[in-house]
CHARMM-style PDB file with segment names, atoms N, HN, CA, C and O in Angstrom:
ATOM      1  N   MET     1      13.626   3.594  12.972  1.00  0.00      PROA
ATOM      2  CA  MET     1      12.307   4.130  12.605  1.00  0.00      PROA
ATOM      3  C   MET     1      11.602   2.821  12.737  1.00  0.00      PROA
ATOM      4  O   MET     1      12.306   2.003  12.145  1.00  0.00      PROA
ATOM      5  N   GLU     2      10.535   2.225  13.238  1.00  0.00      PROA
ATOM      6  HN  GLU     2       9.964   2.890  13.719  1.00  0.00      PROA
ATOM      7  CA  GLU     2       8.870   1.381  12.752  1.00  0.00      PROA
ATOM      8  C   GLU     2       8.243   1.951  12.398  1.00  0.00      PROA
ATOM      9  O   GLU     2       7.922   3.049  12.851  1.00  0.00      PROA
ATOM     10  N   PHE     3       7.704   1.249  11.158  1.00  0.00      PROA
ATOM     11  HN  PHE     3       7.965   0.356  10.790  1.00  0.00      PROA
ATOM     12  CA  PHE     3       6.545   1.385  10.392  1.00  0.00      PROA
ATOM     13  C   PHE     3       5.543   0.771  10.966  1.00  0.00      PROA
ATOM     14  O   PHE     3       5.613   0.012  11.932  1.00  0.00      PROA
ATOM     15  N   THR     4       4.503   1.128  10.315  1.00  0.00      PROA
ATOM     16  HN  THR     4       4.446   1.745   9.530  1.00  0.00      PROA
ATOM     17  CA  THR     4       3.265   0.395  10.552  1.00  0.00      PROA
ATOM     18  C   THR     4       2.126   0.424   9.469  1.00  0.00      PROA
ATOM     19  O   THR     4       1.820   1.357   8.727  1.00  0.00      PROA
ATOM     20  N   PRO     5       1.579  -0.819   9.563  1.00  0.00      PROA
ATOM     21  CA  PRO     5       0.544   0.355   7.584  1.00  0.00      PROA
ATOM     22  C   PRO     5      -0.351   1.460   8.305  1.00  0.00      PROA
ATOM     23  O   PRO     5      -0.857   1.673   9.406  1.00  0.00      PROA
ATOM     24  N   GLY     6      -0.270   1.919   7.302  1.00  0.00      PROA
ATOM     25  HN  GLY     6       0.141   1.746   6.407  1.00  0.00      PROA
ATOM     26  CA  GLY     6      -1.381   3.053   7.378  1.00  0.00      PROA
ATOM     27  C   GLY     6      -0.294   4.444   7.338  1.00  0.00      PROA
ATOM     28  O   GLY     6      -0.752   5.284   6.563  1.00  0.00      PROA
ATOM     29  N   GLN     7       0.632   4.757   7.788  1.00  0.00      PROA
ATOM     30  HN  GLN     7       1.005   4.074   8.417  1.00  0.00      PROA
ATOM     31  CA  GLN     7       1.658   5.960   7.825  1.00  0.00      PROA
ATOM     32  C   GLN     7       2.624   5.531   6.426  1.00  0.00      PROA
ATOM     33  O   GLN     7       2.882   4.620   5.641  1.00  0.00      PROA
ATOM     34  N   TYR     8       2.985   7.245   6.868  1.00  0.00      PROA
ATOM     35  HN  TYR     8       2.775   7.985   7.506  1.00  0.00      PROA
ATOM     36  CA  TYR     8       3.797   7.330   5.048  1.00  0.00      PROA
ATOM     37  C   TYR     8       5.181   7.714   5.400  1.00  0.00      PROA
ATOM     38  O   TYR     8       5.613   7.844   6.545  1.00  0.00      PROA
ATOM     39  N   LEU     9       5.793   7.872   4.359  1.00  0.00      PROA
ATOM     40  HN  LEU     9       5.442   7.767   3.429  1.00  0.00      PROA
ATOM     41  CA  LEU     9       7.570   7.769   4.022  1.00  0.00      PROA
ATOM     42  C   LEU     9       7.139   9.258   3.206  1.00  0.00      PROA
ATOM     43  O   LEU     9       6.263   9.276   2.342  1.00  0.00      PROA
ATOM     44  N   VAL    10       7.820  10.348   3.588  1.00  0.00      PROA
ATOM     45  HN  VAL    10       8.531  10.333   4.290  1.00  0.00      PROA
ATOM     46  CA  VAL    10       8.352  11.429   2.973  1.00  0.00      PROA
ATOM     47  C   VAL    10       9.198  11.897   2.606  1.00  0.00      PROA
ATOM     48  O   VAL    10       9.602  12.667   3.477  1.00  0.00      PROA
ATOM     49  N   LEU    11      10.087  11.941   1.361  1.00  0.00      PROA
ATOM     50  HN  LEU    11       9.759  11.315   0.653  1.00  0.00      PROA
ATOM     51  CA  LEU    11      10.917  12.189   0.764  1.00  0.00      PROA
ATOM     52  C   LEU    11      11.519  13.330   0.438  1.00  0.00      PROA
ATOM     53  O   LEU    11      10.756  14.235   0.098  1.00  0.00      PROA
ATOM     54  N   ALA    12      12.657  13.559   0.438  1.00  0.00      PROA
ATOM     55  HN  ALA    12      13.277  12.824   0.714  1.00  0.00      PROA
ATOM     56  CA  ALA    12      12.980  15.164  -0.490  1.00  0.00      PROA
ATOM     57  C   ALA    12      14.376  15.337  -0.065  1.00  0.00      PROA
ATOM     58  O   ALA    12      14.945  15.102   1.001  1.00  0.00      PROA
ATOM     59  N   GLU    13      14.884  15.946  -1.511  1.00  0.00      PROA
ATOM     60  HN  GLU    13      14.422  16.137  -2.377  1.00  0.00      PROA
ATOM     61  CA  GLU    13      16.053  15.850  -1.320  1.00  0.00      PROA
ATOM     62  C   GLU    13      16.291  17.587  -1.582  1.00  0.00      PROA
ATOM     63  O   GLU    13      15.656  18.354  -2.305  1.00  0.00      PROA
ATOM     64  N   VAL    14      17.508  17.848  -0.649  1.00  0.00      PROA
ATOM     65  HN  VAL    14      18.024  17.225  -0.060  1.00  0.00      PROA
ATOM     66  CA  VAL    14      17.280  19.717  -0.663  1.00  0.00      PROA
ATOM     67  C   VAL    14      17.876  19.724  -1.239  1.00  0.00      PROA
ATOM     68  O   VAL    14      18.944  19.259  -1.637  1.00  0.00      PROA
ATOM     69  N   GLY    15      16.193  21.150  -1.539  1.00  0.00      PROA
ATOM     70  HN  GLY    15      15.325  21.528  -1.215  1.00  0.00      PROA
ATOM     71  CA  GLY    15      16.156  22.030  -2.505  1.00  0.00      PROA
ATOM     72  C   GLY    15      14.595  21.174  -4.015  1.00  0.00      PROA
ATOM     73  O   GLY    15      14.397  21.770  -5.073  1.00  0.00      PROA
ATOM     74  N   ALA    16      14.163  20.434  -3.814  1.00  0.00      PROA
ATOM     75  HN  ALA    16      14.324  19.950  -2.954  1.00  0.00      PROA
ATOM     76  CA  ALA    16      14.254  19.813  -4.295  1.00  0.00      PROA
ATOM     77  C   ALA    16      12.394  19.702  -4.148  1.00  0.00      PROA
ATOM     78  O   ALA    16      12.106  20.528  -3.282  1.00  0.00      PROA
ATOM     79  N   THR    17      11.378  19.167  -4.542  1.00  0.00      PROA
ATOM     80  HN  THR    17      11.612  18.496  -5.246  1.00  0.00      PROA
ATOM     81  CA  THR    17      10.143  19.040  -3.865  1.00  0.00      PROA
ATOM     82  C   THR    17      10.071  17.484  -3.823  1.00  0.00      PROA
ATOM     83  O   THR    17      10.438  16.701  -4.699  1.00  0.00      PROA
ATOM     84  N   GLY    18       9.530  17.216  -2.639  1.00  0.00      PROA
ATOM     85  HN  GLY    18       9.232  17.852  -1.927  1.00  0.00      PROA
ATOM     86  CA  GLY    18       9.348  16.364  -2.457  1.00  0.00      PROA
ATOM     87  C   GLY    18       8.275  15.652  -2.517  1.00  0.00      PROA
ATOM     88  O   GLY    18       7.213  16.115  -2.931  1.00  0.00      PROA
ATOM     89  N   HSD    19       8.471  14.038  -1.976  1.00  0.00      PROA
ATOM     90  HN  HSD    19       9.334  13.661  -1.639  1.00  0.00      PROA
ATOM     91  CA  HSD    19       7.220  13.226  -2.083  1.00  0.00      PROA
ATOM     92  C   HSD    19       6.544  12.232  -1.467  1.00  0.00      PROA
ATOM     93  O   HSD    19       7.270  11.334  -1.041  1.00  0.00      PROA
ATOM     94  N   VAL    20       5.056  12.070  -1.231  1.00  0.00      PROA
ATOM     95  HN  VAL    20       4.466  12.799  -1.577  1.00  0.00      PROA
ATOM     96  CA  VAL    20       4.400  10.433  -0.345  1.00  0.00      PROA
ATOM     97  C   VAL    20       3.985   9.656  -0.157  1.00  0.00      PROA
ATOM     98  O   VAL    20       2.806   9.374  -0.371  1.00  0.00      PROA
ATOM     99  N   PHE    21       4.779   9.032   0.304  1.00  0.00      PROA
ATOM    100  HN  PHE    21       5.737   9.262   0.478  1.00  0.00      PROA
ATOM    101  CA  PHE    21       4.236   7.131  -0.055  1.00  0.00      PROA
ATOM    102  C   PHE    21       3.760   6.731   1.060  1.00  0.00      PROA
ATOM    103  O   PHE    21       4.261   6.583   2.174  1.00  0.00      PROA
ATOM    104  N   ARG    22       2.562   6.547   0.568  1.00  0.00      PROA
ATOM    105  HN  ARG    22       2.155   6.668  -0.338  1.00  0.00      PROA
ATOM    106  CA  ARG    22       2.007   5.859   1.683  1.00  0.00      PROA
ATOM    107  C   ARG    22       2.502   3.783   1.675  1.00  0.00      PROA
ATOM    108  O   ARG    22       2.664   3.080   0.677  1.00  0.00      PROA
ATOM    109  N   ILE    23       2.608   3.372   3.148  1.00  0.00      PROA
ATOM    110  HN  ILE    23       2.476   3.943   3.958  1.00  0.00      PROA
ATOM    111  CA  ILE    23       3.260   2.029   3.482  1.00  0.00      PROA
ATOM    112  C   ILE    23       1.636   1.328   3.930  1.00  0.00      PROA
ATOM    113  O   ILE    23       0.735   1.723   4.671  1.00  0.00      PROA
ATOM    114  N   ASP    24       1.813   0.157   3.099  1.00  0.00      PROA
ATOM    115  HN  ASP    24       2.545  -0.164   2.498  1.00  0.00      PROA
ATOM    116  CA  ASP    24       1.086  -0.320   3.555  1.00  0.00      PROA
ATOM    117  C   ASP    24       1.350  -2.020   4.240  1.00  0.00      PROA
ATOM    118  O   ASP    24       2.470  -2.484   4.449  1.00  0.00      PROA
ATOM    119  N   ALA    25       0.401  -2.552   4.432  1.00  0.00      PROA
ATOM    120  HN  ALA    25      -0.509  -2.175   4.261  1.00  0.00      PROA
ATOM    121  CA  ALA    25       0.778  -3.741   4.667  1.00  0.00      PROA
ATOM    122  C   ALA    25       1.924  -5.542   3.820  1.00  0.00      PROA
ATOM    123  O   ALA    25       2.609  -6.554   3.965  1.00  0.00      PROA
ATOM    124  N   ASP    26       1.237  -4.594   3.020  1.00  0.00      PROA
ATOM    125  HN  ASP    26       0.680  -3.772   2.903  1.00  0.00      PROA
ATOM    126  CA  ASP    26       2.221  -5.532   1.420  1.00  0.00      PROA
ATOM    127  C   ASP    26       4.188  -4.480   1.218  1.00  0.00      PROA
ATOM    128  O   ASP    26       5.179  -5.066   0.783  1.00  0.00      PROA
ATOM    129  N   THR    27       4.196  -3.571   1.489  1.00  0.00      PROA
ATOM    130  HN  THR    27       3.390  -3.096   1.842  1.00  0.00      PROA
ATOM    131  CA  THR    27       5.348  -2.451   2.044  1.00  0.00      PROA
ATOM    132  C   THR    27       6.310  -3.331   2.155  1.00  0.00      PROA
ATOM    133  O   THR    27       5.966  -4.297   2.837  1.00  0.00      PROA
ATOM    134  N   ARG    28       7.719  -3.394   1.627  1.00  0.00      PROA
ATOM    135  HN  ARG    28       7.999  -2.610   1.072  1.00  0.00      PROA
ATOM    136  CA  ARG    28       8.777  -4.574   1.757  1.00  0.00      PROA
ATOM    137  C   ARG    28      10.050  -3.170   2.198  1.00  0.00      PROA
ATOM    138  O   ARG    28      10.462  -2.320   1.409  1.00  0.00      PROA
ATOM    139  N   ILE    29      10.326  -3.278   3.263  1.00  0.00      PROA
ATOM    140  HN  ILE    29       9.990  -3.969   3.903  1.00  0.00      PROA
ATOM    141  CA  ILE    29      10.973  -2.080   3.697  1.00  0.00      PROA
ATOM    142  C   ILE    29      12.672  -3.182   4.259  1.00  0.00      PROA
ATOM    143  O   ILE    29      13.074  -3.613   5.340  1.00  0.00      PROA
ATOM    144  N   GLU    30      13.252  -3.236   2.665  1.00  0.00      PROA
ATOM    145  HN  GLU    30      12.925  -2.886   1.788  1.00  0.00      PROA
ATOM    146  CA  GLU    30      14.663  -3.279   3.626  1.00  0.00      PROA
ATOM    147  C   GLU    30      16.430  -2.530   3.195  1.00  0.00      PROA
ATOM    148  O   GLU    30      17.409  -2.862   2.527  1.00  0.00      PROA
ATOM    149  N   ALA    31      16.101  -1.648   3.864  1.00  0.00      PROA
ATOM    150  HN  ALA    31      15.306  -1.379   4.407  1.00  0.00      PROA
ATOM    151  CA  ALA    31      16.785  -0.576   3.391  1.00  0.00      PROA
ATOM    152  C   ALA    31      16.879  -0.366   5.124  1.00  0.00      PROA
ATOM    153  O   ALA    31      16.081  -1.077   5.735  1.00  0.00      PROA
ATOM    154  N   ASP    32      17.696   0.460   5.910  1.00  0.00      PROA
ATOM    155  HN  ASP    32      18.344   1.037   5.414  1.00  0.00      PROA
ATOM    156  CA  ASP    32      17.848   1.300   7.295  1.00  0.00      PROA
ATOM    157  C   ASP    32      17.114   2.611   7.424  1.00  0.00      PROA
ATOM    158  O   ASP    32      17.364   3.648   8.039  1.00  0.00      PROA
ATOM    159  N   VAL    33      16.258   2.276   6.746  1.00  0.00      PROA
ATOM    160  HN  VAL    33      16.055   1.434   6.247  1.00  0.00      PROA
ATOM    161  CA  VAL    33      15.275   3.948   6.969  1.00  0.00      PROA
ATOM    162  C   VAL    33      15.213   4.523   7.613  1.00  0.00      PROA
ATOM    163  O   VAL    33      14.223   4.178   8.259  1.00  0.00      PROA
ATOM    164  N   ARG    34      16.154   6.407   8.571  1.00  0.00      PROA
ATOM    165  HN  ARG    34      16.957   6.688   8.046  1.00  0.00      PROA
ATOM    166  CA  ARG    34      16.010   6.845   9.205  1.00  0.00      PROA
ATOM    167  C   ARG    34      16.273   8.845   8.343  1.00  0.00      PROA
ATOM    168  O   ARG    34      16.814   9.214   7.300  1.00  0.00      PROA
ATOM    169  N   LYS    35      15.466   9.703   9.626  1.00  0.00      PROA
ATOM    170  HN  LYS    35      15.027   9.403  10.473  1.00  0.00      PROA
ATOM    171  CA  LYS    35      16.562  10.721   8.675  1.00  0.00      PROA
ATOM    172  C   LYS    35      17.822  10.873   8.384  1.00  0.00      PROA
ATOM    173  O   LYS    35      18.860  10.517   8.942  1.00  0.00      PROA
ATOM    174  N   GLY    36      17.535  11.584   7.214  1.00  0.00      PROA
ATOM    175  HN  GLY    36      16.692  11.873   6.761  1.00  0.00      PROA
ATOM    176  CA  GLY    36      19.142  12.049   6.762  1.00  0.00      PROA
ATOM    177  C   GLY    36      19.415  10.134   5.361  1.00  0.00      PROA
ATOM    178  O   GLY    36      20.263   9.758   4.552  1.00  0.00      PROA
ATOM    179  N   ALA    37      18.447   9.745   5.763  1.00  0.00      PROA
ATOM    180  HN  ALA    37      17.758  10.050   6.420  1.00  0.00      PROA
ATOM    181  CA  ALA    37      18.680   8.491   4.736  1.00  0.00      PROA
ATOM    182  C   ALA    37      18.830   8.412   3.205  1.00  0.00      PROA
ATOM    183  O   ALA    37      18.255   9.440   2.848  1.00  0.00      PROA
ATOM    184  N   ARG    38      19.214   7.869   2.227  1.00  0.00      PROA
ATOM    185  HN  ARG    38      19.682   7.034   2.517  1.00  0.00      PROA
ATOM    186  CA  ARG    38      19.013   7.642   1.141  1.00  0.00      PROA
ATOM    187  C   ARG    38      18.171   6.797   1.113  1.00  0.00      PROA
ATOM    188  O   ARG    38      18.477   5.841   1.826  1.00  0.00      PROA
ATOM    189  N   VAL    39      17.230   6.697   0.612  1.00  0.00      PROA
ATOM    190  HN  VAL    39      16.982   7.473   0.033  1.00  0.00      PROA
ATOM    191  CA  VAL    39      16.548   5.114  -0.231  1.00  0.00      PROA
ATOM    192  C   VAL    39      15.966   5.550  -0.738  1.00  0.00      PROA
ATOM    193  O   VAL    39      15.699   6.750  -0.672  1.00  0.00      PROA
ATOM    194  N   ARG    40      15.088   3.981  -2.161  1.00  0.00      PROA
ATOM    195  HN  ARG    40      15.305   3.006  -2.214  1.00  0.00      PROA
ATOM    196  CA  ARG    40      14.997   4.064  -3.254  1.00  0.00      PROA
ATOM    197  C   ARG    40      14.012   3.445  -2.876  1.00  0.00      PROA
ATOM    198  O   ARG    40      14.153   2.420  -2.210  1.00  0.00      PROA
ATOM    199  N   VAL    41      12.411   4.074  -3.320  1.00  0.00      PROA
ATOM    200  HN  VAL    41      12.296   4.907  -3.861  1.00  0.00      PROA
ATOM    201  CA  VAL    41      11.216   3.649  -3.516  1.00  0.00      PROA
ATOM    202  C   VAL    41      10.200   3.229  -4.522  1.00  0.00      PROA
ATOM    203  O   VAL    41       9.521   4.025  -5.171  1.00  0.00      PROA
ATOM    204  N   LEU    42      10.116   1.515  -4.641  1.00  0.00      PROA
ATOM    205  HN  LEU    42      10.667   0.869  -4.114  1.00  0.00      PROA
ATOM    206  CA  LEU    42       9.333   1.111  -5.676  1.00  0.00      PROA
ATOM    207  C   LEU    42       8.119   1.549  -5.516  1.00  0.00      PROA
ATOM    208  O   LEU    42       8.140   1.998  -4.370  1.00  0.00      PROA
ATOM    209  N   TYR    43       7.332   1.666  -5.831  1.00  0.00      PROA
ATOM    210  HN  TYR    43       7.314   1.301  -6.762  1.00  0.00      PROA
ATOM    211  CA  TYR    43       5.697   1.758  -5.922  1.00  0.00      PROA
ATOM    212  C   TYR    43       4.728   2.473  -6.815  1.00  0.00      PROA
ATOM    213  O   TYR    43       4.821   3.242  -7.772  1.00  0.00      PROA
ATOM    214  N   VAL    44       3.661   1.858  -6.056  1.00  0.00      PROA
ATOM    215  HN  VAL    44       3.585   1.234  -5.279  1.00  0.00      PROA
ATOM    216  CA  VAL    44       2.317   1.663  -7.400  1.00  0.00      PROA
ATOM    217  C   VAL    44       1.795   2.562  -7.392  1.00  0.00      PROA
ATOM    218  O   VAL    44       1.469   2.902  -6.255  1.00  0.00      PROA
ATOM    219  N   ASP    45       1.385   3.481  -8.471  1.00  0.00      PROA
ATOM    220  HN  ASP    45       1.650   3.205  -9.395  1.00  0.00      PROA
ATOM    221  CA  ASP    45       0.032   4.394  -7.956  1.00  0.00      PROA
ATOM    222  C   ASP    45      -1.421   4.210  -7.888  1.00  0.00      PROA
ATOM    223  O   ASP    45      -2.236   4.597  -8.725  1.00  0.00      PROA
ATOM    224  N   GLY    46      -1.679   3.520  -6.696  1.00  0.00      PROA
ATOM    225  HN  GLY    46      -1.017   3.206  -6.015  1.00  0.00      PROA
ATOM    226  CA  GLY    46      -2.663   3.900  -6.171  1.00  0.00      PROA
ATOM    227  C   GLY    46      -4.648   4.682  -6.003  1.00  0.00      PROA
ATOM    228  O   GLY    46      -4.793   5.832  -6.415  1.00  0.00      PROA
ATOM    229  N   PRO    47      -5.523   4.166  -5.596  1.00  0.00      PROA
ATOM    230  CA  PRO    47      -6.709   5.480  -6.000  1.00  0.00      PROA
ATOM    231  C   PRO    47      -6.255   6.818  -5.118  1.00  0.00      PROA
ATOM    232  O   PRO    47      -6.412   7.984  -5.480  1.00  0.00      PROA
ATOM    233  N   ASP    48      -5.639   6.355  -3.846  1.00  0.00      PROA
ATOM    234  HN  ASP    48      -5.512   5.407  -3.552  1.00  0.00      PROA
ATOM    235  CA  ASP    48      -5.227   8.200  -3.218  1.00  0.00      PROA
ATOM    236  C   ASP    48      -3.854   8.207  -3.548  1.00  0.00      PROA
ATOM    237  O   ASP    48      -3.410   8.219  -2.400  1.00  0.00      PROA
ATOM    238  N   GLY    49      -2.776   8.209  -4.333  1.00  0.00      PROA
ATOM    239  HN  GLY    49      -3.137   8.200  -5.265  1.00  0.00      PROA
ATOM    240  CA  GLY    49      -1.902   7.687  -4.286  1.00  0.00      PROA
ATOM    241  C   GLY    49      -1.319   7.087  -5.036  1.00  0.00      PROA
ATOM    242  O   GLY    49      -1.635   6.379  -5.992  1.00  0.00      PROA
ATOM    243  N   PRO    50       0.175   7.565  -4.296  1.00  0.00      PROA
ATOM    244  CA  PRO    50       1.544   6.372  -4.471  1.00  0.00      PROA
ATOM    245  C   PRO    50       1.265   5.391  -3.498  1.00  0.00      PROA
ATOM    246  O   PRO    50       0.205   5.656  -2.932  1.00  0.00      PROA
ATOM    247  N   VAL    51       1.825   4.314  -3.061  1.00  0.00      PROA
ATOM    248  HN  VAL    51       2.686   4.099  -3.521  1.00  0.00      PROA
ATOM    249  CA  VAL    51       1.752   3.275  -2.251  1.00  0.00      PROA
ATOM    250  C   VAL    51       3.056   1.989  -2.916  1.00  0.00      PROA
ATOM    251  O   VAL    51       3.225   1.167  -3.816  1.00  0.00      PROA
ATOM    252  N   ALA    52       3.824   2.683  -1.502  1.00  0.00      PROA
ATOM    253  HN  ALA    52       3.687   3.351  -0.770  1.00  0.00      PROA
ATOM    254  CA  ALA    52       5.504   1.860  -1.726  1.00  0.00      PROA
ATOM    255  C   ALA    52       5.117   0.661  -1.287  1.00  0.00      PROA
ATOM    256  O   ALA    52       4.276   0.259  -0.483  1.00  0.00      PROA
ATOM    257  N   ARG    53       6.162   0.024  -2.209  1.00  0.00      PROA
ATOM    258  HN  ARG    53       6.845   0.350  -2.862  1.00  0.00      PROA
ATOM    259  CA  ARG    53       5.925  -1.618  -2.643  1.00  0.00      PROA
ATOM    260  C   ARG    53       7.438  -2.543  -1.942  1.00  0.00      PROA
ATOM    261  O   ARG    53       7.617  -3.663  -1.464  1.00  0.00      PROA
ATOM    262  N   LYS    54       8.233  -1.426  -2.200  1.00  0.00      PROA
ATOM    263  HN  LYS    54       8.088  -0.516  -2.588  1.00  0.00      PROA
ATOM    264  CA  LYS    54       9.868  -1.591  -1.690  1.00  0.00      PROA
ATOM    265  C   LYS    54      10.503  -0.365  -1.113  1.00  0.00      PROA
ATOM    266  O   LYS    54      10.364   0.773  -1.563  1.00  0.00      PROA
ATOM    267  N   ILE    55      11.035  -0.623  -0.334  1.00  0.00      PROA
ATOM    268  HN  ILE    55      11.148  -1.547   0.031  1.00  0.00      PROA
ATOM    269  CA  ILE    55      12.263   0.490  -0.500  1.00  0.00      PROA
ATOM    270  C   ILE    55      13.573   0.271   0.114  1.00  0.00      PROA
ATOM    271  O   ILE    55      13.772   0.440   1.317  1.00  0.00      PROA
ATOM    272  N   LEU    56      14.134   0.034  -0.413  1.00  0.00      PROA
ATOM    273  HN  LEU    56      13.973  -0.103  -1.390  1.00  0.00      PROA
ATOM    274  CA  LEU    56      15.634  -0.138  -0.729  1.00  0.00      PROA
ATOM    275  C   LEU    56      16.496   1.236   0.150  1.00  0.00      PROA
ATOM    276  O   LEU    56      16.187   2.250   0.777  1.00  0.00      PROA
ATOM    277  N   PRO    57      17.689   0.531  -0.262  1.00  0.00      PROA
ATOM    278  CA  PRO    57      18.896   1.480   0.277  1.00  0.00      PROA
ATOM    279  C   PRO    57      18.955   2.485  -1.304  1.00  0.00      PROA
ATOM    280  O   PRO    57      18.528   2.404  -2.456  1.00  0.00      PROA
ATOM    281  N   GLY    58      19.694   3.326  -0.538  1.00  0.00      PROA
ATOM    282  HN  GLY    58      20.041   3.391   0.398  1.00  0.00      PROA
ATOM    283  CA  GLY    58      19.652   4.319  -2.308  1.00  0.00      PROA
ATOM    284  C   GLY    58      21.154   4.618  -2.830  1.00  0.00      PROA
ATOM    285  O   GLY    58      22.124   4.239  -2.174  1.00  0.00      PROA
ATOM    286  N   PRO    59      21.228   5.009  -3.511  1.00  0.00      PROA
ATOM    287  CA  PRO    59      23.001   4.871  -3.951  1.00  0.00      PROA
ATOM    288  C   PRO    59      24.238   6.255  -2.532  1.00  0.00      PROA
ATOM    289  O   PRO    59      24.178   7.348  -1.969  1.00  0.00      PROA
ATOM    290  N   SER    60      24.867   5.407  -2.656  1.00  0.00      PROA
ATOM    291  HN  SER    60      24.916   4.519  -3.113  1.00  0.00      PROA
ATOM    292  CA  SER    60      25.599   5.777  -1.469  1.00  0.00      PROA
ATOM    293  C   SER    60      26.181   7.047  -2.431  1.00  0.00      PROA
ATOM    294  O   SER    60      25.895   7.150  -3.624  1.00  0.00      PROA
ATOM    295  N   SER    61      26.988   7.927  -1.747  1.00  0.00      PROA
ATOM    296  HN  SER    61      27.220   7.844  -0.778  1.00  0.00      PROA
ATOM    297  CA  SER    61      27.942   8.819  -1.968  1.00  0.00      PROA
ATOM    298  C   SER    61      28.676   8.084  -2.374  1.00  0.00      PROA
ATOM    299  O   SER    61      28.912   6.958  -1.935  1.00  0.00      PROA
ATOM    300  N   ALA    62      29.493   9.005  -3.939  1.00  0.00      PROA
ATOM    301  HN  ALA    62      29.301   9.919  -4.296  1.00  0.00      PROA
ATOM    302  CA  ALA    62      30.557   8.697  -4.858  1.00  0.00      PROA
ATOM    303  C   ALA    62      32.205   8.894  -4.143  1.00  0.00      PROA
ATOM    304  O   ALA    62      32.629  10.049  -4.102  1.00  0.00      PROA
ATOM    305  N   THR    63      33.166   7.688  -3.557  1.00  0.00      PROA
ATOM    306  HN  THR    63      32.822   6.749  -3.590  1.00  0.00      PROA
ATOM    307  CA  THR    63      34.437   8.393  -3.605  1.00  0.00      PROA
ATOM    308  C   THR    63      35.157   9.169  -4.701  1.00  0.00      PROA
ATOM    309  O   THR    63      35.374   9.118  -5.912  1.00  0.00      PROA
ATOM    310  N   PRO    64      35.376   9.813  -3.775  1.00  0.00      PROA
ATOM    311  CA  PRO    64      36.569  10.919  -4.822  1.00  0.00      PROA
ATOM    312  C   PRO    64      37.913   9.980  -4.854  1.00  0.00      PROA
ATOM    313  O   PRO    64      38.566   9.475  -3.941  1.00  0.00      PROA
ATOM    314  N   ALA    65      38.088   9.946  -6.575  1.00  0.00      PROA
ATOM    315  HN  ALA    65      37.558  10.355  -7.317  1.00  0.00      PROA
ATOM    316  CA  ALA    65      39.010   9.502  -6.525  1.00  0.00      PROA
ATOM    317  C   ALA    65      40.590   9.838  -6.055  1.00  0.00      PROA
ATOM    318  O   ALA    65      40.782  11.054  -6.046  1.00  0.00      PROA
ATOM    319  N   PRO    66      41.365   9.318  -5.796  1.00  0.00      PROA
ATOM    320  CA  PRO    66      42.646   9.637  -5.359  1.00  0.00      PROA
ATOM    321  C   PRO    66      43.760  10.328  -6.293  1.00  0.00      PROA
ATOM    322  O   PRO    66      44.510   9.918  -7.179  1.00  0.00      PROA
ATOM    323  N   ARG    67      43.539  11.442  -5.742  1.00  0.00      PROA
ATOM    324  HN  ARG    67      42.930  11.775  -5.022  1.00  0.00      PROA
ATOM    325  CA  ARG    67      44.134  12.545  -6.515  1.00  0.00      PROA
ATOM    326  C   ARG    67      46.104  12.211  -6.578  1.00  0.00      PROA
ATOM    327  O   ARG    67      46.866  12.536  -5.667  1.00  0.00      PROA
ATOM    328  N   THR    68      46.444  11.655  -7.611  1.00  0.00      PROA
ATOM    329  HN  THR    68      45.826  11.391  -8.351  1.00  0.00      PROA
ATOM    330  CA  THR    68      47.955  12.130  -8.661  1.00  0.00      PROA
ATOM    331  C   THR    68      49.219  12.653  -8.259  1.00  0.00      PROA
ATOM    332  O   THR    68      48.866  12.423  -7.103  1.00  0.00      PROA
ATOM    333  N   PRO    69      50.607  13.245  -8.089  1.00  0.00      PROA
ATOM    334  CA  PRO    69      50.730  14.041  -7.536  1.00  0.00      PROA
ATOM    335  C   PRO    69      51.259  14.417  -8.942  1.00  0.00      PROA
ATOM    336  OT1 PRO    69      51.713  15.542  -9.151  1.00  0.00      PROA
TER     337      PRO     69
END
């Protein structure tokens, strides 16, 4: 995806309430942002709502431990 200042990033986990973050010229995108990706957003509260400062890779799924017989 391409992001330009003035756009928004909408995040939601399945079954949870979503959050909307504004993207501006100071937002640093350090993750591969695509539909279904897990990301972390560091943000500040602005007069018009949360503004993303950094978009980082989110936690990866835990790998199950091998089972012993």
